[in-house]
C-alpha positions as CSV (number, residue, x, y, z in Angstrom):
1,M,13.4,7.3,-9.3
2,T,12.8,3.7,-10.6
3,E,9.8,1.7,-9.7
4,P,10.2,-0.8,-6.8
5,S,11.1,-4.3,-7.9
6,I,8.7,-6.9,-6.5
7,S,10.3,-10.0,-5.2
8,A,8.6,-13.3,-5.7
9,N,9.3,-14.0,-2.0
10,P,6.7,-12.4,0.2
11,P,8.2,-10.2,3.0
12,F,7.9,-10.9,6.7
13,F,7.6,-8.7,9.7
14,I,9.2,-9.0,13.2
15,L,6.7,-7.6,15.7
16,G,6.4,-7.6,19.5
17,C,6.9,-5.4,22.5
18,V,10.0,-3.3,22.6
19,R,12.9,-4.8,24.7
20,S,11.7,-8.3,23.9
21,G,14.5,-9.5,21.6
22,T,13.3,-8.1,18.3
23,T,16.6,-6.5,17.5
24,M,18.5,-9.7,18.4
25,L,16.2,-11.7,16.1
26,R,16.6,-9.2,13.2
27,N,20.4,-9.2,13.5
28,I,20.6,-12.9,13.5
29,L,18.3,-13.3,10.4
30,R,20.4,-10.6,8.6
31,K,23.2,-13.1,8.5
32,H,21.2,-15.2,6.0
33,P,22.3,-14.4,2.5
34,N,18.8,-14.3,1.1
35,L,17.4,-11.9,3.7
36,A,17.8,-8.1,4.1
37,S,16.4,-5.7,6.7
38,P,16.9,-2.0,7.3
39,E,16.7,-0.2,10.6
40,E,13.2,0.3,12.1
41,T,10.8,2.1,9.6
42,H,7.7,2.5,11.7
43,F,5.6,2.9,8.5
44,F,2.6,1.2,10.1
45,R,3.0,2.5,13.6
46,W,0.8,5.6,13.6
47,S,-3.0,5.6,13.1
48,E,-3.0,8.9,11.1
49,P,-4.0,8.5,7.5
50,F,-1.1,7.9,5.1
51,R,0.3,11.2,3.6
52,G,-2.0,13.2,5.8
53,P,-0.4,16.2,7.5
54,V,0.4,14.4,10.8
55,Y,1.7,11.2,9.2
56,T,3.9,13.2,6.8
57,H,5.2,15.4,9.5
58,V,6.2,12.5,11.8
59,A,7.6,10.4,9.0
60,T,9.9,13.2,7.7
61,S,10.7,15.0,11.0
62,N,11.1,12.3,13.6
63,V,14.8,12.4,14.8
64,T,15.0,8.7,15.4
65,L,13.7,7.8,12.0
66,K,16.0,10.3,10.3
67,R,18.9,8.6,12.1
68,H,17.7,5.2,10.9
69,R,17.6,6.4,7.3
70,Q,21.1,7.7,7.6
71,I,22.3,4.3,8.8
72,D,20.4,2.7,5.9
73,G,22.2,5.0,3.4
74,I,19.0,6.8,2.2
75,S,19.1,10.6,2.2
76,E,16.2,12.8,3.3
77,E,15.8,14.0,-0.2
78,E,15.5,10.5,-1.5
79,F,13.0,9.6,1.3
80,G,10.9,12.6,0.4
81,E,10.8,11.5,-3.2
82,L,9.8,8.0,-2.2
83,L,7.0,9.4,0.0
84,A,5.8,11.7,-2.8
85,L,5.6,8.8,-5.2
86,S,3.9,6.4,-2.8
87,T,0.1,5.9,-2.7
88,S,-0.1,3.8,0.5
89,R,2.1,2.6,3.4
90,A,2.7,-0.7,1.6
91,D,3.8,1.2,-1.5
92,L,6.2,3.3,0.5
93,C,7.5,0.2,2.3
94,R,8.2,-1.6,-1.0
95,R,9.9,1.4,-2.5
96,Y,12.1,1.9,0.6
97,M,13.0,-1.7,0.8
98,S,13.9,-1.9,-2.9
99,L,16.2,1.1,-2.7
100,Y,17.8,-0.2,0.6
101,M,18.4,-3.7,-0.8
102,S,19.9,-2.4,-4.0
103,R,22.6,-0.6,-2.0
104,A,23.0,-2.6,1.2
105,K,22.6,-6.2,0.0
106,P,21.9,-6.5,-3.7
107,G,22.3,-10.3,-3.6
108,A,19.4,-10.7,-1.2
109,A,16.1,-12.0,-2.5
110,R,13.7,-11.1,0.3
111,W,13.3,-8.2,2.6
112,F,11.8,-8.0,6.1
113,D,11.0,-5.3,8.5
114,K,11.6,-5.1,12.3
115,S,9.6,-2.3,13.9
116,P,8.1,-3.6,17.2
117,Q,5.6,-0.7,17.3
118,N,4.2,-1.7,13.9
119,A,2.2,-4.1,16.1
120,Y,-0.4,-1.2,16.2
121,G,-0.8,-1.6,12.4
122,A,-0.6,-5.4,12.3
123,A,-4.1,-5.8,10.8
124,M,-3.3,-3.3,8.0
125,I,0.1,-5.0,7.3
126,A,-1.8,-8.3,7.0
127,S,-4.3,-6.8,4.6
128,E,-1.8,-4.8,2.4
129,F,0.7,-7.7,2.3
130,P,-1.6,-10.8,1.8
131,G,1.4,-13.2,1.6
132,A,3.4,-11.7,4.4
133,R,4.3,-13.7,7.5
134,F,4.9,-12.5,11.0
135,L,7.3,-13.4,13.8
136,H,6.1,-12.4,17.2
137,I,8.8,-12.7,19.9
138,V,7.6,-12.6,23.5
139,R,9.6,-12.0,26.7
140,N,8.5,-12.2,30.3
141,P,6.9,-8.9,31.1
142,I,8.8,-8.6,34.4
143,N,12.1,-8.3,32.4
144,V,10.6,-6.1,29.7
145,V,9.3,-3.6,32.3
146,A,12.6,-3.7,34.2
147,S,14.5,-3.1,31.0
148,L,12.3,-0.1,30.2
149,R,12.9,1.2,33.7
150,I,16.7,0.9,33.2
151,G,16.3,2.8,29.9
152,K,19.3,1.6,28.0
153,V,17.6,2.1,24.6
154,M,14.3,3.8,25.7
155,K,13.3,4.8,29.2
156,V,9.7,4.4,30.6
157,A,9.8,5.0,34.3
158,D,6.0,4.8,34.9
159,L,5.1,1.3,35.8
160,V,1.6,1.3,34.2
161,G,3.1,2.9,31.0
162,A,5.7,0.2,30.8
163,C,3.1,-2.5,31.3
164,S,1.0,-0.9,28.6
165,Y,3.8,-1.4,26.1
166,W,3.8,-5.1,26.8
167,N,0.0,-5.5,27.1
168,E,-0.9,-3.5,24.0
169,A,1.6,-5.3,21.8
170,E,0.4,-8.7,23.1
171,A,-3.2,-7.8,22.7
172,N,-2.8,-6.6,19.1
173,L,-0.8,-9.6,18.1
174,A,-3.1,-12.1,19.8
175,V,-5.9,-10.9,17.6
176,L,-3.6,-11.2,14.5
177,K,-2.8,-14.8,15.6
178,R,-6.4,-15.7,15.9
179,A,-7.2,-14.1,12.5
180,F,-4.3,-15.6,10.6
181,P,-3.0,-18.6,12.6
182,S,-0.9,-20.0,9.8
183,R,0.8,-16.6,9.1
184,V,2.0,-15.9,12.7
185,L,4.9,-17.7,14.5
186,E,5.1,-17.0,18.2
187,L,8.6,-17.3,19.7
188,S,9.7,-17.3,23.3
189,Y,12.7,-15.0,24.0
190,E,13.8,-17.3,26.8
191,A,13.6,-20.5,24.7
192,F,15.3,-18.8,21.7
193,T,18.2,-17.5,23.7
194,A,18.6,-20.9,25.4
195,N,18.8,-22.8,22.1
196,P,19.3,-20.3,19.2
197,S,20.1,-23.0,16.6
198,A,16.8,-24.7,17.2
199,G,15.0,-21.3,17.2
200,I,16.7,-20.2,13.9
201,Q,15.7,-23.5,12.2
202,E,12.1,-23.1,13.4
203,V,12.0,-19.6,12.0
204,L,13.5,-20.5,8.6
205,Q,11.3,-23.5,8.2
206,F,8.3,-21.2,8.9
207,L,9.5,-18.7,6.3
208,G,10.5,-21.4,3.8
209,E,14.1,-20.4,3.7
210,P,17.0,-22.9,3.6
211,F,19.1,-23.4,6.8
212,D,22.8,-23.7,6.8
213,A,24.7,-23.7,10.1
214,K,27.6,-21.9,8.6
215,F,25.5,-18.7,8.1
216,F,25.0,-18.5,11.9
217,A,28.3,-20.0,13.1
218,D,29.2,-16.9,15.2
219,V,25.7,-16.5,16.8
220,V,25.9,-16.4,20.6
221,T,22.9,-15.6,22.7
222,E,22.3,-15.2,26.4
223,E,19.1,-14.5,28.3
224,V,19.2,-11.2,30.1
225,R,17.1,-11.2,33.3
226,H,16.3,-8.4,35.7
227,D,13.9,-10.0,38.1
228,K,16.5,-10.5,40.8
229,S,18.5,-7.3,40.0
230,G,16.5,-5.0,42.3
231,V,15.4,-2.7,39.5
232,L,11.8,-3.5,40.4
233,S,10.7,-4.0,44.0
234,E,8.7,-7.0,45.0
235,E,5.6,-4.8,45.2
236,E,6.3,-3.5,41.7
237,M,6.8,-7.0,40.3
238,S,3.5,-8.0,41.8
239,T,1.8,-5.1,40.1
240,V,3.4,-6.1,36.8
241,R,2.2,-9.7,37.2
242,T,-1.4,-8.4,37.9
243,L,-1.5,-5.9,35.1
244,C,-0.1,-8.3,32.6
245,R,-1.8,-11.5,33.8
246,T,-3.9,-12.2,30.7
247,G,-1.0,-12.1,28.3
248,R,1.4,-13.7,30.8
249,V,-0.9,-16.8,31.1
250,R,-1.4,-17.0,27.4
251,H,2.3,-17.2,26.8
252,G,3.2,-19.6,29.5
253,Y,4.4,-17.2,32.2
254,G,1.6,-18.0,34.6
255,D,2.4,-19.3,38.1
256,P,0.5,-22.5,38.9
257,T,0.9,-21.8,42.6
258,D,-0.8,-18.4,42.4
259,E,-4.6,-18.5,42.8
260,A,-5.3,-15.7,40.4
261,D,-3.0,-17.2,37.8
262,Q,-4.7,-20.6,38.3
263,A,-8.1,-19.0,37.6
264,A,-6.7,-17.2,34.5
265,I,-5.1,-20.4,33.3
266,K,-8.4,-22.2,33.7
267,Q,-10.3,-19.5,31.9
268,A,-7.7,-19.5,29.1
269,A,-8.1,-23.3,28.7
270,Q,-11.9,-22.9,28.6
271,R,-11.6,-20.2,25.9
272,Q,-9.3,-22.4,23.9
273,K,-11.7,-25.3,24.1
274,R,-14.6,-23.2,23.1
275,S,-12.6,-21.8,20.2
276,A,-11.7,-25.3,19.0
277,Q,-15.3,-26.4,19.3
278,A,-16.5,-23.4,17.3
279,K,-13.8,-24.1,14.6
280,A,-14.9,-27.7,14.4
281,A,-18.5,-26.7,14.1
282,R,-17.7,-24.2,11.3
283,T,-15.7,-26.9,9.5
284,A,-18.5,-29.4,9.7
285,A,-21.0,-26.8,8.5
286,A,-18.8,-26.0,5.5
287,K,-18.5,-29.6,4.6
288,T,-22.3,-30.1,4.8
289,A,-22.9,-27.0,2.7
290,K,-20.5,-28.3,0.1
291,K,-22.3,-31.6,-0.1
292,D,-25.6,-29.9,-0.4
293,R,-24.4,-27.8,-3.3
294,K,-23.4,-31.0,-5.1
295,K,-26.9,-32.6,-4.7
296,P,-29.2,-32.2,-7.7
297,G,-31.9,-29.7,-7.1
298,P,-35.7,-30.4,-7.2
299,G,-36.8,-31.5,-10.7
300,A,-33.2,-32.0,-11.8
301,Q,-33.0,-34.6,-14.5
302,E,-31.3,-37.9,-13.5
303,P,-28.4,-38.8,-15.8
304,A,-29.3,-41.3,-18.5
305,S,-28.2,-44.9,-17.9
306,D,-26.9,-47.3,-20.5
């Protein structure tokens, strides 16, 4: 099998909680002639060491991933060969994407991956792909949890379990955002579906890709809401709001009339202020250190004058 071709354009990754619009976003961006994305890969999802027995078993035996490879046009024999040749998750990812692009969209110049649960390996992705960028799409947790309860794609009946999907993705990606603020674009599912043209242009500008309205002429989006559908009772929705409060507030879903949310909003503002102050202090210290390095040391000879 040939070595993977390395594109000059760094890849990007769509991450977030399941049922938050990641598939919608991927399918829209697939319409761009420069961009190609397979089905979900989950290469960075599991914490088991790459090519260890557990990782290898899951990667080769998981029914969902085998179905994804079938859709991508990559046989199990080919995937096994890719895995055997790869020395890291990133290496496997590049090899897989190269083979997929050569068959599915040879004219594309840049690949991207949409695997929401890769949020668990976001730090490793950022490390192994230093130039990569990240799109984090966020949806109101009430509607995410209700969608998981409905189970159209995947079913999670346990309320705490469903909240954990949202909380853990949000927490992992909040850390990624703090660590690499210029590499992460946070998108609101509600805002994107309300004005997809503006959302697409924002994404492409962030990625450095050209926008042409004709690529997306047939895009139609609609916000899907479940908060008034009766899927969750009022008590259950209250529990979701409580369990997801920190992330809700951070992403603008806080209720200013709710005392607990008000307190959380205030705390978030204080944290943001302290973070800004700490950043300013670090910047000032770095400037001072740079000036000090330029100063001549003790006993240094003054430059001769004319």
